[in-house]
Each structure stands twice: as C-alpha cells, then as structure tokens.
C-alpha positions as CSV (number, residue, x, y, z in Angstrom):
1,M,1.1,24.0,17.0
2,N,2.2,26.1,14.0
3,L,4.4,24.2,11.5
4,R,7.0,25.1,8.9
5,I,5.8,23.5,5.7
6,G,7.5,23.4,2.3
7,I,5.5,22.6,-0.8
8,L,7.6,21.1,-3.7
9,G,6.8,19.5,-7.0
10,T,5.1,22.3,-8.9
11,R,6.1,24.9,-11.4
12,G,4.9,27.5,-8.9
13,I,2.1,29.8,-7.8
14,P,-0.1,31.5,-8.7
15,N,-1.3,28.9,-11.1
16,H,-0.2,29.2,-14.7
17,Y,-0.1,25.6,-15.6
18,G,-2.2,22.8,-14.1
19,G,-3.8,20.8,-11.3
20,F,-0.9,20.6,-8.8
21,E,-0.1,24.3,-9.2
22,Q,-3.8,25.0,-8.4
23,I,-3.9,22.9,-5.3
24,A,-0.5,24.4,-4.2
25,G,-2.0,27.8,-4.3
26,Y,-5.2,27.1,-2.4
27,L,-3.5,24.9,0.1
28,A,-0.5,27.2,0.8
29,K,-2.8,30.2,1.3
30,G,-5.2,28.3,3.5
31,L,-2.5,26.9,5.7
32,V,-1.0,30.3,6.2
33,E,-4.5,31.6,7.2
34,R,-4.5,28.8,9.8
35,G,-1.2,30.0,11.3
36,H,1.4,27.9,9.6
37,A,4.6,29.2,7.9
38,V,4.4,27.9,4.3
39,T,7.0,28.1,1.5
40,V,6.3,27.1,-2.1
41,Y,9.0,26.5,-4.7
42,N,8.6,28.2,-8.0
43,S,10.5,27.7,-11.3
44,H,12.7,30.7,-12.0
45,K,10.8,31.0,-15.3
46,H,7.5,31.5,-13.5
47,P,6.0,34.9,-14.4
48,Y,5.4,35.8,-10.8
49,R,8.6,37.3,-9.6
50,E,7.9,38.3,-6.0
51,K,9.2,36.6,-2.9
52,E,5.8,36.4,-1.2
53,W,2.2,35.7,-2.3
54,N,-0.8,36.1,0.1
55,G,1.5,35.5,3.0
56,V,3.2,32.5,1.4
57,S,7.0,32.6,1.0
58,I,8.2,32.0,-2.6
59,V,11.6,30.5,-3.4
60,H,12.6,30.7,-7.0
61,C,14.8,27.8,-8.1
62,Y,16.7,27.4,-11.4
63,D,14.8,25.4,-13.9
64,P,16.5,24.5,-17.2
65,E,13.6,22.6,-18.8
66,H,13.2,25.4,-21.4
67,K,16.8,24.7,-22.5
68,I,17.3,20.9,-22.2
69,G,13.7,19.5,-22.1
70,T,12.4,16.9,-19.7
71,A,15.8,16.4,-18.1
72,G,15.5,19.9,-16.8
73,Q,12.6,18.8,-14.6
74,F,15.0,16.5,-12.6
75,I,17.5,19.3,-12.2
76,Y,14.8,21.7,-11.0
77,D,13.5,19.2,-8.5
78,L,17.1,18.6,-7.3
79,N,17.6,22.3,-6.8
80,C,14.4,22.6,-4.8
81,M,15.4,19.7,-2.5
82,I,18.8,21.1,-1.9
83,D,17.3,24.4,-0.9
84,A,14.7,22.7,1.3
85,R,17.4,20.8,3.2
86,R,18.7,24.2,4.5
87,R,15.3,25.5,5.7
88,N,14.5,23.2,8.6
89,F,11.0,22.4,7.6
90,D,8.8,20.3,9.9
91,V,7.0,18.9,6.8
92,I,7.7,18.7,3.1
93,L,4.6,18.1,1.0
94,Q,5.8,16.7,-2.3
95,L,3.2,17.0,-5.1
96,G,3.7,14.2,-7.5
97,Y,6.8,12.0,-8.0
98,T,7.6,11.9,-11.7
99,S,10.9,13.7,-11.5
100,S,11.4,14.2,-7.8
101,S,11.4,10.8,-6.1
102,V,14.9,10.0,-7.5
103,W,16.2,12.6,-5.0
104,G,14.2,11.2,-2.1
105,W,17.4,9.9,-0.5
106,L,18.3,13.6,0.1
107,K,15.3,14.3,2.3
108,P,16.2,16.0,5.6
109,A,16.6,13.6,8.5
110,H,14.2,15.3,10.9
111,T,11.6,16.4,8.4
112,K,8.4,14.5,7.7
113,V,7.9,13.9,3.9
114,I,4.4,13.5,2.6
115,Y,3.8,12.6,-1.0
116,N,0.6,13.3,-2.9
117,M,0.9,10.3,-5.2
118,D,-1.1,11.8,-8.1
119,G,-2.4,9.4,-10.7
120,M,-0.7,6.3,-12.1
121,E,1.7,8.3,-14.3
122,W,3.2,5.3,-16.0
123,M,-0.2,4.7,-17.7
124,R,-0.1,7.9,-19.7
125,A,-0.1,7.2,-23.4
126,K,2.3,10.0,-24.2
127,Y,5.2,8.0,-22.6
128,S,7.2,5.4,-24.4
129,R,7.7,1.9,-22.9
130,P,11.1,2.7,-21.3
131,V,9.7,5.9,-19.8
132,Q,6.7,4.1,-18.4
133,K,9.1,1.6,-16.8
134,F,11.0,4.5,-15.2
135,L,7.8,6.0,-13.9
136,Q,6.9,2.7,-12.2
137,F,10.4,2.8,-10.6
138,A,9.8,6.5,-9.6
139,E,6.5,5.5,-8.0
140,R,8.2,2.8,-5.9
141,L,10.8,5.4,-4.8
142,A,8.1,7.8,-3.8
143,V,6.6,5.2,-1.5
144,R,10.0,4.2,-0.1
145,Y,11.2,7.7,0.7
146,S,7.9,9.2,2.1
147,D,6.7,9.0,5.6
148,A,3.1,9.2,4.5
149,Q,1.1,9.3,1.3
150,I,-2.0,11.1,0.0
151,A,-4.3,9.7,-2.7
152,D,-6.7,12.1,-4.4
153,S,-8.9,9.3,-5.6
154,L,-10.3,6.2,-3.9
155,A,-9.3,4.2,-7.0
156,I,-5.7,5.3,-6.5
157,K,-5.9,4.6,-2.7
158,K,-7.0,1.1,-3.6
159,Y,-4.3,0.6,-6.1
160,L,-1.5,1.8,-3.7
161,A,-2.9,-0.6,-1.0
162,G,-2.9,-3.5,-3.4
163,K,0.5,-2.9,-4.9
164,Y,2.5,-1.5,-1.9
165,G,0.5,-2.5,1.1
166,I,0.2,1.2,2.2
167,D,-2.8,3.0,3.6
168,A,-2.7,6.3,1.8
169,V,-5.2,8.9,3.2
170,Y,-7.8,9.9,0.7
171,I,-8.0,13.7,0.2
172,P,-9.4,15.0,-3.1
173,Y,-9.0,18.4,-4.8
174,G,-11.4,21.2,-4.1
175,A,-13.2,23.9,-6.0
176,E,-14.6,27.3,-5.3
177,T,-18.2,28.2,-6.2
178,P,-18.3,31.3,-8.5
179,V,-19.6,34.5,-7.1
180,N,-21.4,35.0,-10.4
181,T,-21.1,34.0,-14.0
182,D,-21.4,36.3,-17.0
183,A,-23.3,35.1,-20.0
184,E,-21.6,37.8,-22.1
185,T,-18.1,36.3,-21.6
186,C,-18.5,33.7,-24.3
187,K,-19.2,36.5,-26.8
188,S,-15.7,37.9,-26.3
189,Y,-14.4,34.5,-27.6
190,G,-16.7,34.5,-30.6
191,L,-19.2,32.1,-29.1
192,E,-23.0,32.3,-28.5
193,Y,-24.6,31.3,-25.2
194,D,-25.8,27.7,-25.2
195,N,-24.7,27.2,-28.8
196,Y,-21.3,25.6,-28.2
197,F,-19.7,22.6,-26.5
198,L,-16.6,23.0,-24.4
199,L,-13.6,21.1,-23.1
200,V,-10.8,22.4,-20.9
201,A,-7.7,20.2,-20.8
202,R,-4.0,19.9,-21.3
203,M,-3.2,18.5,-24.8
204,E,-2.4,14.9,-23.9
205,P,-3.7,11.7,-25.5
206,E,-5.2,10.3,-22.3
207,N,-7.6,13.3,-22.2
208,N,-9.4,11.9,-25.2
209,I,-9.5,15.2,-27.1
210,E,-9.3,13.5,-30.5
211,Q,-12.1,11.1,-29.7
212,I,-14.3,14.0,-28.5
213,L,-13.7,16.2,-31.5
214,S,-14.1,13.3,-33.9
215,G,-17.5,12.5,-32.4
216,F,-18.5,16.1,-32.6
217,L,-17.6,16.4,-36.3
218,Q,-19.5,13.2,-37.0
219,S,-22.6,14.5,-35.3
220,D,-25.6,16.2,-36.9
221,T,-25.4,19.5,-35.0
222,G,-25.1,23.1,-35.9
223,K,-23.4,24.0,-32.7
224,H,-19.7,24.9,-32.3
225,F,-17.0,23.4,-30.2
226,A,-14.5,25.4,-28.1
227,V,-11.2,24.0,-26.8
228,V,-9.4,25.6,-24.0
229,G,-5.8,24.5,-23.5
230,N,-2.2,25.2,-24.6
231,I,-1.5,23.6,-28.0
232,N,2.2,24.3,-28.0
233,N,3.3,20.7,-27.6
234,Q,3.6,17.8,-30.0
235,Y,0.1,16.4,-29.3
236,G,-1.4,19.8,-29.2
237,Q,0.0,20.6,-32.7
238,Y,-1.4,17.2,-34.0
239,I,-4.8,18.0,-32.6
240,Y,-4.8,21.6,-34.0
241,Q,-3.6,20.4,-37.5
242,K,-6.3,17.7,-37.6
243,F,-9.3,19.9,-36.3
244,G,-8.2,23.5,-36.5
245,T,-9.3,24.0,-40.1
246,H,-13.0,23.3,-39.3
247,D,-14.9,26.5,-39.0
248,R,-17.0,25.2,-36.0
249,V,-14.0,24.2,-33.9
250,H,-12.4,27.0,-32.0
251,F,-9.0,26.7,-30.2
252,L,-9.1,29.4,-27.5
253,G,-5.6,28.8,-26.1
254,P,-5.0,28.6,-22.3
255,V,-7.4,30.6,-20.0
256,F,-6.2,31.0,-16.4
257,D,-8.8,33.6,-15.3
258,I,-11.0,31.4,-13.1
259,E,-14.1,33.7,-13.4
260,Q,-13.8,33.6,-17.2
261,L,-13.5,29.8,-17.1
262,H,-16.6,29.5,-14.9
263,S,-18.5,31.7,-17.3
264,L,-17.4,29.8,-20.3
265,R,-18.4,26.5,-18.7
266,A,-21.8,27.8,-17.4
267,S,-22.7,29.2,-20.9
268,S,-21.9,25.9,-22.8
269,S,-24.5,23.5,-23.9
270,L,-22.4,20.5,-22.9
271,Y,-19.1,20.4,-21.1
272,F,-16.8,17.4,-22.1
273,H,-14.4,16.0,-19.6
274,G,-12.1,13.5,-21.3
275,H,-9.5,12.8,-18.6
276,S,-9.0,9.1,-18.2
277,V,-5.8,8.8,-16.1
278,G,-5.3,10.3,-12.6
279,G,-7.5,11.0,-9.7
280,T,-9.8,13.8,-8.8
281,N,-9.3,16.4,-11.6
282,P,-9.6,20.1,-10.7
283,S,-11.1,21.0,-14.0
284,L,-13.9,18.5,-13.4
285,L,-14.7,20.0,-10.0
286,E,-14.7,23.5,-11.5
287,A,-17.2,22.4,-14.1
288,M,-19.4,21.1,-11.4
289,A,-19.1,24.4,-9.5
290,S,-19.9,26.3,-12.7
291,K,-23.2,24.4,-13.1
292,A,-22.2,23.0,-16.4
293,F,-23.9,19.8,-17.7
294,I,-21.1,17.3,-18.0
295,V,-20.3,14.5,-20.4
296,A,-17.3,12.5,-19.0
297,H,-15.1,9.7,-20.1
298,N,-16.3,6.5,-18.6
299,N,-13.8,5.5,-16.0
300,P,-13.7,4.9,-12.2
301,Y,-12.2,8.2,-11.4
302,N,-14.9,10.3,-13.1
303,R,-17.7,8.0,-12.0
304,H,-16.6,8.2,-8.4
305,I,-17.0,12.0,-8.5
306,L,-20.0,12.4,-10.8
307,E,-21.9,9.2,-9.9
308,N,-25.2,9.2,-12.0
309,D,-25.1,13.0,-12.5
310,A,-23.5,13.0,-16.0
311,L,-23.5,11.3,-19.3
312,Y,-20.5,9.0,-20.2
313,F,-18.6,8.1,-23.3
314,T,-15.7,5.9,-24.4
315,T,-15.8,6.2,-28.2
316,P,-16.4,8.9,-30.8
317,G,-19.6,7.1,-31.7
318,E,-20.9,7.6,-28.2
319,V,-20.0,11.3,-28.3
320,K,-21.9,11.6,-31.5
321,H,-24.9,9.9,-30.0
322,I,-24.9,12.1,-26.9
323,I,-24.7,15.3,-28.9
324,E,-27.6,14.2,-31.1
325,H,-29.8,12.8,-28.3
326,S,-29.9,15.4,-25.5
327,I,-31.7,14.5,-22.2
328,G,-34.7,16.2,-20.9
329,T,-34.5,19.6,-19.2
330,T,-35.6,18.4,-15.8
331,A,-33.1,15.5,-15.7
332,K,-30.4,17.9,-16.8
333,R,-31.2,20.5,-14.2
334,T,-31.3,17.7,-11.5
335,A,-27.8,16.5,-12.5
336,I,-26.4,20.0,-12.4
337,E,-27.8,20.8,-9.0
338,N,-26.6,17.4,-7.6
339,N,-23.1,18.1,-8.8
340,F,-23.2,21.6,-7.3
341,E,-24.2,20.2,-3.9
342,K,-21.2,17.9,-4.0
343,I,-18.9,20.9,-4.4
344,L,-20.6,22.7,-1.5
345,Y,-20.4,19.7,0.9
346,R,-17.6,17.4,-0.3
347,Y,-15.2,19.3,-2.4
348,N,-15.1,22.9,-1.1
349,W,-11.6,24.2,-0.5
350,N,-12.1,25.0,3.2
351,H,-13.0,21.4,3.9
352,I,-10.1,20.1,1.8
353,I,-7.6,22.3,3.5
354,D,-8.9,21.3,6.9
355,R,-8.3,17.7,5.9
356,Y,-4.8,18.4,4.7
357,E,-4.0,20.3,7.9
358,H,-5.5,17.5,10.1
359,F,-3.4,14.9,8.3
360,I,-0.2,16.9,8.4
361,L,-0.5,17.5,12.1
362,S,-1.2,13.9,12.7
363,C,1.9,12.9,10.8
364,C,3.9,15.2,13.1
365,N,2.3,13.6,16.2
366,T,0.8,17.0,17.0
367,P,-2.5,17.3,18.9
368,V,-5.3,18.4,16.6
369,I,-7.3,21.4,17.7
370,E,-10.9,20.2,17.7
371,E,-12.4,22.9,15.5
372,N,-9.9,22.0,12.8
373,I,-11.1,18.4,12.6
374,P,-12.8,17.8,9.2
375,D,-16.6,17.2,9.0
376,R,-16.8,13.4,9.5
377,R,-19.9,13.2,7.3
378,F,-17.8,13.3,4.2
379,A,-14.6,11.6,5.5
380,G,-15.3,8.4,3.5
381,K,-16.6,10.0,0.4
C-alpha cells in the first residue's frame, strides 16, 4: 500500500542546517523511491525555492524566526501543522518536539502521528532553567499527542520506557559511504594531509568544543586544528573570540558538500566528536564512513555506536594526552575498518529507510511486503 506521508519539524531539504534536515532528505527521497507520496515542509527562508525535490513535494511555510527569534520556531511549526491538516496525510512524521508538540492537539483526527523523539533536549546546557522545564513539558506533550515514537538511540529508548512506559522503536540515523575521497581537498582549506585534527559540529556547549580546543592548545604538537561549523551564534562567537587568534586553529565555517566533508575527515590525523547530548549523531556516522580515526566524548550514545573502536575523552587533559600519545598503526587501522563495517551493515541508508517504512506501515495496520522487511540480523543493534 502506498501512503501519503508528511514530514514536519525541520527547516527543510536539501540539508543546509543539521541532523534532522539530513535524515528528512534521505528518508523522503527513499520513501518516494518505494512508491509513497511524500511531502516535506520547508521554511520560506530556505534557499531551495522549488516545489519539488527528487520526487518529494515541498511546501514552503512562513517562518519568522529571523525576525523575532526563538518564538518564530513555534509560529513556523504552527503554520506547518495548519497546512498539514488540509492535506489528508495517512502519516505525519514529526522530527523532534522542541517547538512543535504544543500544537499536538491540532493533529488531524484520521492521521497517524509518529514522533522521532530526538535526544533529551532539556539537558542541553545552552538552555536556562525555565527553558529546560518547558522542554520537559514539550517532551511529555510529544508522548501524549503521538500514536507511536521513534528513538534514534538505545539509551533514549530506555529513558522513554522508564519515564513514560512507552516502547519506542529504535531506528538510528544512516550514512552513505563515499564514492571516493580526495586528499587534495584539504589543501583548498589551507591544510596539509594528516597534519591537522578536525571537528564538525554546531556551536553548542554540549558539543564540548571548548574542551577539545583547550586540550589541543595545551598539547605538545605541531599539527593544526580545523573547526567546521557556523559560528554565527552567541556560543560560536565566544569560541571564535577565545581560540580564533591562534595561528594553528582554523575556523572553516559551515561545509555542506558531503564529498568535501568526507575528504576533510579522511585526510585528518584525528577526528574529534564532542557531542554529549542526543542519540545517534549523523556527523559521527559520516566520520565512520569516511574512514577517519575518531576521538569521541565518553558517553553512552557514542560508546553504543563506536564500541571499542575509538578513543574517548571527558576533559581537556584527556584530549591533550590522546594527542600526545597516538596509538599504533595496526590498532588504528583495525578501528577504522571496524567502524566502516558498521556503516555497511548497520547504518547504511537503505537499511534505515527500510526500517522506517516497515514501522510506518505497521503503524497504519498495513501488511508489509516481505522484501521490504529489514534485515533481522541488525534489528537489535
């Protein structure tokens, strides 16, 4: 059975922002290829102005965030929901709940609503105590107004079961393996192959950028450090002012070209992943697909994905130690290949899209075509 599916909760596709935009793009395109009619909601400020992308219908909704700040996100989500009520979707897939669940009571009566619950947003350090309290409230609303829930991490699935008694289905993000990587790409950014460390992240406190760069500057190394991410927010400006004057720290700005990102990661000496809140992170999976050697923040989310195939840190001192005491070539190569195998067999996009389709169909009480059932070898991983 072909379904009419609306995807809400992102700034839009193609991706010019972050993780949910990335999964929306891959998922929408993949579901269209499987015969479903998919609509994705874009902010009217999104640079892509067409009404269709790779067979996906695009609806542009008014988004006043650029004028009134955070409150604009709530208005944008309201505009998306009002439009979705008119389109007779079989399923609404809501990515995240931060500014959308307050409108959950507006959900269409005969439409199944599935929430991807994201990470525990209220734990993010950038939020004040009152905002954290509101986000806990928004989380409860997302559970209340959804017919089913998705967790992109087993740790989040366990948290939701313990707090709300719900059995969210675990479906992580995916990643594509690069066709090729170009060792010359780094030169266009003023970097030398295997002579720099790299991180790719949004400028947020919980991504531990300050700890990573502090540890780097404390270390005895002649290598450089490249930071990919948009610094045009308050924390980004703080990080830039603190570290931007050092001649071995390079702020490259946002890079959305996936092949360039793969090449930058593959050419780095160490790839630092500082994310500490949330579930399966797309940039981590991409680093694994790029065959980068990864140094990750020590938390259950990252350990679930990387297992023993990475080095871990929690403090600047541990970052310093890792930089100054590299592991052997054989152990490094083994870790890189093990992580690449995980992408091929656990986190490839075709597999992830199959699992989404299977779950969506089951929520609609629709018989699942046998060839679309996900590979059970990885269902519990």
